[in-house]
C-alpha positions as CSV (number, residue, x, y, z in Angstrom):
1,X,-52.7,110.8,7.8
2,X,-52.9,107.6,10.1
3,X,-49.7,105.9,11.1
4,X,-50.6,101.9,9.7
5,X,-48.9,98.8,11.9
6,X,-49.5,95.3,11.4
7,X,-52.5,94.4,14.3
8,X,-51.5,92.5,17.8
9,X,-54.2,90.1,19.7
10,X,-53.9,93.0,21.5
11,X,-55.7,94.8,18.7
12,X,-58.8,92.7,19.2
13,X,-61.0,94.4,21.4
14,X,-60.4,97.6,20.1
15,X,-61.1,96.7,16.6
16,X,-64.3,95.2,17.3
17,X,-65.6,98.2,18.9
18,X,-64.6,99.9,16.1
19,X,-66.5,99.1,13.7
20,X,-69.4,97.9,15.1
21,X,-69.7,101.9,15.7
22,X,-68.8,102.6,12.3
23,X,-71.3,100.0,11.3
24,X,-73.8,101.9,13.5
25,X,-73.8,104.3,11.8
26,X,-75.7,104.5,8.1
27,X,-73.5,106.9,6.6
28,X,-70.9,104.6,6.6
29,X,-72.6,102.3,4.6
30,X,-70.9,99.3,6.0
31,X,-73.7,96.7,6.9
32,X,-72.4,92.4,7.0
33,X,-70.4,92.3,9.9
34,X,-74.2,92.0,12.3
35,X,-75.4,94.7,14.8
36,X,-73.5,94.4,18.0
37,X,-70.3,94.5,19.4
38,X,-70.8,90.9,20.4
39,X,-71.9,89.5,17.0
40,X,-69.7,91.3,15.2
41,X,-66.3,90.2,17.7
42,X,-68.2,86.3,16.7
43,X,-67.5,87.4,13.0
44,X,-64.2,89.1,13.4
45,X,-62.8,86.7,16.2
46,X,-64.6,84.1,16.7
47,X,-64.6,82.6,13.1
48,X,-61.0,83.7,12.9
49,X,-58.9,83.2,16.1
50,X,-55.5,84.1,14.0
51,X,-56.7,86.6,12.4
52,X,-53.8,88.9,13.3
53,X,-51.8,86.8,11.0
54,X,-53.5,88.6,8.0
55,X,-54.3,91.6,9.4
56,X,-53.2,95.7,9.2
57,X,-54.7,98.7,11.8
58,X,-53.9,102.7,11.7
59,X,-53.6,104.8,14.7
60,X,-54.0,108.2,15.9
61,X,-51.7,110.1,17.5
62,X,-53.0,109.2,20.8
63,X,-52.6,105.7,20.1
64,X,-56.5,105.4,19.8
65,X,-57.0,102.9,16.7
66,X,-59.1,104.4,14.0
67,X,-58.6,102.0,10.7
68,X,-58.5,98.1,10.1
69,X,-58.0,96.0,7.3
70,X,-57.8,92.1,7.8
71,X,-57.5,89.3,4.7
72,X,-58.1,85.4,4.9
73,X,-56.6,83.8,2.5
74,X,-57.6,80.6,1.0
75,X,-54.4,78.4,0.4
76,X,-56.4,76.4,-2.3
77,X,-57.4,78.8,-4.5
78,X,-54.9,81.1,-4.4
79,X,-57.6,83.6,-3.1
80,X,-57.0,86.7,-0.3
81,X,-60.9,88.3,0.6
82,X,-60.5,91.6,2.3
83,X,-62.5,92.5,5.8
84,X,-62.2,96.6,4.9
85,X,-60.9,98.8,4.5
86,X,-63.0,99.8,7.7
87,X,-62.0,104.2,8.7
88,X,-62.9,106.3,11.2
89,X,-62.3,109.9,10.2
90,X,-64.2,111.9,12.4
91,X,-67.1,113.9,10.2
92,X,-65.9,117.9,10.5
93,X,-62.3,116.4,8.9
94,X,-61.4,119.4,6.1
95,X,-60.2,116.3,3.2
96,X,-62.4,113.3,5.1
97,X,-62.4,111.8,1.5
98,X,-58.6,111.8,1.7
99,X,-57.1,111.0,4.6
100,X,-60.0,107.7,4.5
101,X,-57.9,107.2,0.8
102,X,-54.6,107.2,2.4
103,X,-55.2,105.8,5.7
104,X,-56.9,103.0,3.0
105,X,-54.0,102.8,0.4
106,X,-51.0,102.1,3.7
107,X,-53.3,99.5,5.2
108,X,-53.2,97.2,2.2
109,X,-49.5,98.1,1.4
110,X,-48.8,96.9,4.6
111,X,-51.2,94.0,4.8
112,X,-49.4,92.5,1.1
113,X,-46.7,91.8,3.0
114,X,-47.9,89.5,5.3
115,X,-47.5,86.0,5.8
116,X,-50.7,85.1,4.8
117,X,-50.9,86.8,1.0
118,X,-47.8,84.2,0.6
119,X,-49.2,83.1,-3.2
120,X,-52.4,85.3,-3.5
121,X,-53.1,86.0,-7.1
122,X,-56.6,87.0,-6.7
123,X,-57.8,90.0,-4.5
124,X,-61.8,90.4,-3.7
125,X,-63.0,92.9,-1.7
126,X,-67.3,93.2,-0.8
127,X,-69.4,95.9,0.7
128,X,-72.1,98.1,-0.2
129,X,-73.9,99.0,-3.5
130,X,-73.4,103.3,-2.5
131,X,-69.9,102.8,-0.7
132,X,-68.5,105.3,-3.0
133,X,-65.4,105.0,-1.1
134,X,-64.6,101.5,-1.2
135,X,-65.4,101.4,-5.6
136,X,-62.6,104.5,-5.2
137,X,-60.3,101.6,-3.3
138,X,-60.8,99.3,-5.4
139,X,-61.1,101.3,-9.3
140,X,-57.2,102.9,-7.5
141,X,-56.1,98.7,-7.0
142,X,-57.3,97.9,-10.5
143,X,-60.2,95.8,-8.8
144,X,-63.3,95.3,-11.0
145,X,-66.8,94.6,-10.1
146,X,-67.7,91.9,-10.9
147,X,-71.3,90.6,-9.0
148,X,-73.5,92.3,-7.8
149,X,-75.7,90.9,-4.5
150,X,-78.9,91.4,-2.7
151,X,-79.3,91.4,0.9
152,X,-82.8,89.0,1.8
153,X,-83.7,88.5,5.5
154,X,-86.3,87.5,7.3
155,X,-86.8,88.0,11.7
156,X,-88.8,87.6,14.4
157,X,-92.2,86.3,13.9
158,X,-92.5,85.1,10.4
159,X,-89.0,83.2,10.6
160,X,-90.7,82.0,13.5
161,X,-93.7,80.8,11.8
162,X,-91.7,79.2,8.8
163,X,-89.9,77.3,11.5
164,X,-92.9,76.0,12.8
165,X,-94.2,75.3,9.2
166,X,-90.8,73.2,8.5
167,X,-91.2,70.5,11.3
168,X,-94.3,69.9,9.5
169,X,-92.8,69.6,5.7
170,X,-93.7,67.0,3.7
171,X,-91.1,66.3,0.9
172,X,-93.0,64.3,-2.6
173,X,-93.6,60.8,-2.4
174,X,-90.3,59.0,-2.6
175,X,-88.1,61.6,-1.8
176,X,-86.4,62.3,1.6
177,X,-84.2,65.3,2.2
178,X,-82.2,64.8,5.8
179,X,-78.6,65.8,7.1
180,X,-75.3,65.1,4.7
181,X,-75.4,61.9,5.2
182,X,-71.9,59.8,6.0
183,X,-72.2,57.7,3.4
184,X,-69.7,58.3,0.8
185,X,-71.7,58.2,-1.9
186,X,-74.0,60.7,-1.6
187,X,-71.2,63.1,-0.1
188,X,-69.3,62.7,-3.6
189,X,-72.5,62.8,-5.6
190,X,-73.7,66.0,-3.2
191,X,-70.1,67.5,-3.6
192,X,-70.2,67.1,-8.1
193,X,-73.6,68.7,-7.9
194,X,-72.6,71.9,-5.7
195,X,-69.5,71.8,-8.5
196,X,-71.7,71.6,-11.1
197,X,-74.1,74.6,-10.0
198,X,-71.3,76.9,-9.0
199,X,-68.0,75.8,-10.5
200,X,-65.8,78.6,-9.2
201,X,-67.6,78.7,-6.1
202,X,-65.1,80.2,-2.9
203,X,-66.0,76.4,-1.4
204,X,-65.9,74.1,-3.8
205,X,-66.9,70.6,-3.6
206,X,-65.1,68.4,-1.7
207,X,-64.6,71.4,1.1
208,X,-68.6,71.4,1.2
209,X,-69.0,68.1,2.1
210,X,-66.0,67.8,4.6
211,X,-65.6,66.4,7.6
212,X,-63.9,69.7,9.4
213,X,-66.7,71.8,6.8
214,X,-68.4,75.1,8.5
215,X,-71.7,74.4,6.6
216,X,-74.4,72.2,7.6
217,X,-75.5,70.5,4.7
218,X,-78.4,68.9,3.9
219,X,-80.1,66.8,1.3
220,X,-82.6,65.6,-0.5
221,X,-82.3,62.3,-2.2
222,X,-84.8,59.9,-4.8
223,X,-84.9,57.3,-7.0
224,X,-82.4,59.2,-9.0
225,X,-80.1,59.7,-6.2
226,X,-79.1,63.4,-5.2
227,X,-81.6,66.1,-6.3
228,X,-80.9,68.8,-4.0
229,X,-78.8,70.4,-1.0
230,X,-79.1,73.4,0.5
231,X,-75.6,74.3,2.9
232,X,-75.2,76.7,5.7
233,X,-74.0,77.5,8.8
234,X,-74.9,80.0,12.1
235,X,-72.9,83.3,13.7
236,X,-74.3,86.0,16.2
237,X,-78.2,86.4,15.7
238,X,-78.5,85.4,12.7
239,X,-79.1,81.5,10.4
240,X,-77.2,82.0,7.6
241,X,-78.8,80.1,4.1
242,X,-75.0,79.9,1.8
243,X,-76.0,77.9,-0.8
244,X,-79.2,75.6,-2.6
245,X,-78.3,74.0,-5.5
246,X,-81.0,71.9,-7.7
247,X,-80.9,68.8,-10.6
248,X,-82.1,71.1,-13.6
249,X,-84.6,68.7,-13.6
250,X,-86.3,69.1,-10.4
251,X,-85.8,73.0,-10.3
252,X,-89.3,74.6,-10.8
253,X,-91.0,71.6,-8.3
254,X,-91.0,73.4,-4.4
255,X,-87.2,71.6,-3.9
256,X,-85.3,74.8,-3.2
257,X,-88.3,75.9,-0.5
258,X,-88.4,72.1,0.9
259,X,-84.2,72.9,1.4
260,X,-84.3,75.8,2.4
261,X,-87.0,75.0,5.4
262,X,-85.4,72.4,6.3
263,X,-81.8,73.8,6.0
264,X,-82.9,76.4,8.8
265,X,-84.5,73.7,10.8
266,X,-81.3,72.2,11.6
267,X,-78.8,74.8,11.8
268,X,-82.0,76.2,15.0
269,X,-82.1,72.6,16.5
270,X,-78.2,72.7,16.5
271,X,-77.3,76.4,16.7
272,X,-80.2,77.9,18.9
273,X,-82.3,80.3,18.4
274,X,-81.8,83.2,16.0
275,X,-84.0,86.2,15.5
276,X,-82.6,86.2,11.9
277,X,-82.4,84.0,9.1
278,X,-81.1,85.6,5.7
279,X,-79.1,85.3,2.5
280,X,-77.8,86.6,-0.4
281,X,-78.7,86.5,-4.3
282,X,-76.7,86.8,-7.1
283,X,-78.4,90.0,-9.3
284,X,-80.4,88.1,-11.9
285,X,-81.1,85.5,-10.2
286,X,-84.3,85.9,-10.5
287,X,-85.7,82.1,-9.6
288,X,-83.8,82.7,-5.8
289,X,-85.4,85.0,-5.4
290,X,-89.0,84.7,-6.1
291,X,-87.9,81.6,-3.8
292,X,-87.0,83.5,-1.6
293,X,-89.7,85.7,-1.4
294,X,-92.1,82.9,-1.5
295,X,-91.0,82.0,1.6
296,X,-91.5,85.5,3.6
297,X,-87.8,87.0,2.8
298,X,-88.0,90.3,2.1
299,X,-85.1,92.4,0.3
300,X,-82.3,94.6,3.6
301,X,-79.8,95.8,0.8
302,X,-78.0,95.6,-2.4
303,X,-74.3,94.2,-2.4
304,X,-71.1,94.8,-4.5
305,X,-67.9,92.7,-5.1
306,X,-65.0,93.7,-6.9
307,X,-61.8,91.4,-8.0
308,X,-58.4,91.9,-8.6
309,X,-57.1,88.9,-10.7
310,X,-53.0,89.4,-11.4
311,X,-52.8,90.6,-7.7
312,X,-48.9,90.1,-6.5
313,X,-48.5,90.8,-3.1
314,X,-45.3,92.2,-1.5
315,X,-42.6,89.1,-1.0
316,X,-40.5,90.6,2.2
317,X,-42.8,90.8,5.4
318,X,-42.6,94.0,6.8
319,X,-41.4,93.7,11.0
320,X,-43.2,93.7,13.6
């Protein structure tokens, strides 16, 4: 088995290279950290500069980095999200599956004792639906299948065409769609609508509308107040549509499509040009799939999340 230890800042470049190389091989079924080394760097390093406080790495006998598992914790909700485990096993290894699983287990065992895991009671991991190694790893650690989601994407000329149309789109009479204003009443209304639409979302309403939010949020308002909103962000080489909420009385009237177009236009304005837009939709949410399909998005792949709700990490951090 590979040697496992806590990550150090000096490991970041090699971690990025490892994930980019694994992802470039379709056999590894890693499909959501970007398509280039630069995209992986932004996802892992640029968004979480203190990543080492929740990361473990594996090395071979020569000291070459062969595996990594990093953790993003939410202290407020006592949740931890696993990025990985990512393990590089030689294709001709006589016990490739056993080496992958043993290394993955060791990475999680070590990560469980890192400071970032303190207070965590819910463990979540996310990966390609066809990744049997990850599914077996989740089952072995009592993480059950939670939800399956489908990734829809829009790229190239189709995306540029949608952005052009967004600039010309007009909301229904007496309605207007605009970036989230500073008005506390509007922000509170968006937060309450978000919590009604998505009561168990990783990002609760008050954080979605906070001034230090990572999300760009656009709001559709009318005579009845806030009718809907959409939130997303720009990272690596894509615009990501993270969440869309519409008041039940205004659904199926085109509000969602209007919000997505305006959100993408805002992301392009603030974040510059990108060649792809993406959105994850829970399997079975046919209305959302129809909406994104109508906008030109196409199904790219299916992903699955695994969850353990009674997790108890180690209490003693490992020595560095």
